[in-house]
C-alpha positions in Angstrom: -78.6 188.3 155.9 -75.4 186.7 154.9 -75.4 184.2 152.4 -72.5 182.7 149.7 -71.1 185.4 147.8 -71.1 183.3 144.8 -75.2 183.3 144.9 -74.9 187.0 143.1 -73.0 185.9 140.3 -75.3 183.3 139.4 -77.0 185.4 136.3 -80.7 185.5 136.6 -83.6 185.0 134.9 -85.4 187.2 133.3 -89.7 187.1 132.3 -93.2 189.2 131.8 -95.3 188.9 133.9 -98.8 189.9 132.8 -100.7 189.9 136.0 -97.6 192.3 137.2 -98.3 194.9 134.8 -101.8 194.7 135.3 -101.3 195.5 138.9 -98.9 197.7 138.5 -96.5 195.4 141.0 -93.4 196.1 139.0 -93.3 198.0 136.2 -93.9 196.5 132.8 -94.2 193.3 134.2 -90.3 192.7 134.0 -89.9 190.7 136.7 -86.4 189.4 137.8 -85.9 185.6 140.1 -82.3 185.5 140.6 -80.5 182.1 142.5 -81.2 183.5 146.2 -84.8 183.9 145.6 -85.5 180.0 144.8 -83.0 179.7 148.0 -85.6 182.0 150.0 -88.7 179.8 148.4 -86.9 176.0 148.9 -85.1 177.2 152.4 -81.6 175.8 151.1 -79.4 176.2 148.3 -78.3 172.8 147.0 -78.0 170.3 143.7 -80.8 169.4 143.4 -82.6 173.6 143.5 -79.7 174.6 141.1 -81.1 172.0 139.2 -83.8 173.0 138.8 -83.1 176.0 138.4 -80.7 176.2 135.6 -83.4 173.8 134.2 -85.8 176.7 134.2 -83.4 179.5 132.7 -82.3 176.8 129.9 -86.1 175.7 129.1 -87.4 179.2 129.2 -84.5 180.4 126.6 -85.2 177.5 123.7 -88.5 177.6 124.6 -89.3 181.6 123.9 -85.6 182.7 122.1 -84.7 186.9 122.7 -88.5 187.0 123.6 -88.8 187.0 127.6 -91.0 184.5 129.3 -94.1 185.0 130.0 -94.9 184.5 133.9 -98.5 182.3 134.6 -98.3 181.0 131.0 -96.2 178.4 131.3 -97.3 175.2 132.2 -95.3 172.4 134.2 -95.5 168.8 133.8 -92.7 166.2 136.2 -92.6 163.0 135.4 -91.7 161.7 138.9 -94.9 161.8 141.5 -95.0 165.1 143.5 -94.7 162.9 146.7 -91.6 160.5 145.2 -87.9 161.8 145.9 -87.1 165.1 144.9 -89.8 165.6 142.6 -92.1 167.6 145.0 -88.7 170.1 145.3 -88.0 170.4 142.2 -91.6 170.7 140.1 -92.2 173.7 142.9 -89.3 175.2 142.6 -90.0 175.7 138.9 -93.3 176.4 139.4 -92.3 179.3 141.8 -89.7 181.0 139.0 -93.1 180.5 136.5 -95.2 181.7 138.9 -97.3 179.0 138.5 -99.4 175.9 140.9 -101.3 173.2 141.2 -105.4 173.0 142.0 -104.4 176.3 144.5 -103.3 178.7 142.8 -104.4 181.9 141.7 -108.0 181.7 139.5 -107.3 185.0 137.8 -109.2 187.9 136.9 -112.1 188.2 134.8 -111.2 185.0 132.6 -107.3 186.2 132.8 -104.4 185.8 134.5 -104.8 182.3 135.7 -101.9 180.3 137.3 -104.5 177.0 138.9 -103.8 173.7 137.8 -100.5 174.4 135.6 -98.4 171.9 137.7 -99.0 168.6 137.2 -97.0 165.5 138.8 -96.9 161.6 137.3 -96.4 162.8 133.3 -96.4 160.8 130.6 -93.4 162.3 128.9 -89.6 161.1 128.0 -87.9 163.3 130.5 -88.1 164.6 134.1 -89.3 168.1 133.7 -91.9 170.0 130.6 -92.2 173.2 130.0 -95.4 173.9 127.6 -96.5 177.8 126.2 -100.0 177.4 127.2 -99.9 180.5 124.3 -98.8 178.2 121.1 -98.8 174.4 123.0 -95.0 174.7 122.2 -92.3 172.3 124.4 -88.9 171.5 125.8 -88.7 168.6 127.8 -85.6 168.3 130.1 -84.0 166.5 132.4 -80.9 167.0 135.1 -78.2 165.3 136.2 -75.0 167.0 138.3 -72.3 165.3 136.6 -70.0 167.5 139.1 -68.9 165.0 141.9 -69.1 166.0 145.3 -66.2 166.3 147.6 -65.3 162.9 148.9 -65.5 164.4 152.8 -69.0 165.0 152.5 -70.7 161.8 153.0 -67.9 161.4 156.5 -69.0 164.8 157.8 -73.0 165.1 157.3 -73.0 161.7 159.0 -70.8 163.3 162.1 -72.9 165.9 162.0 -76.3 164.1 161.7 -74.8 162.0 164.8 -74.0 165.2 166.8 -70.0 164.4 166.7 -68.9 166.8 164.8 -66.8 170.1 165.8 -67.6 173.4 165.4 -64.7 173.7 162.4 -66.6 170.1 160.6 -70.0 171.8 160.4 -68.1 175.1 158.8 -66.6 172.8 156.3 -69.2 170.6 155.9 -71.2 174.0 154.6 -67.7 174.8 152.7 -67.9 172.1 150.7 -71.5 171.9 150.3 -72.5 175.0 148.8 -68.7 174.8 146.6 -70.9 172.1 144.5 -73.2 174.7 144.2 -71.4 177.1 143.4 -69.6 175.2 140.6 -72.7 173.3 138.9 -74.6 177.0 138.7 -71.7 178.5 137.3 -69.2 176.5 135.2 -71.6 177.6 132.3 -69.5 175.7 129.3 -70.9 172.3 131.7 -74.2 172.8 131.3 -75.0 170.7 128.4 -73.4 167.9 130.4 -75.5 167.6 133.0 -78.6 169.8 131.4 -80.2 168.0 128.5 -82.9 169.5 126.4 -85.1 168.7 123.6 
């Protein structure tokens, strides 16, 4: 499987997963989620998926400090409705990283390890996303804006592709330009504070 080289350079998100630990899925329950994992889950790499990744990474860092975030014990609240714009994509991507889901998720074992009903949409919160610890109730509110502008050629190339008028070279250029923007979002660490607002 071939994919853009920069995926490997994106800092992974490290978590402790008590369910994985309990059932021996990974040693010591230490889980590493990298950007490629998220791309596989979402089916694509775009500024929205990159933003969900960054919001989760930076939000969990603020929420847990130097401790490993506890996968499955984080409630995700999304301000928008799940069928509104890209809210569903964002919510589900963050939920994948945090190991939780809506009502259809894992119900637990003997009253422990429940992961269901921890992804909630249409919530009355001040920013786009809220990540809340279920152990102590502390939370962070997060919003994201991809301030790195797309290449001006992208839109025209996309139109040509969508109307079956693009050459192979134009299709390849579009893919390159598209991922170049995602690369800048994920690797321009000095610009993360401009793109991700956390309270």
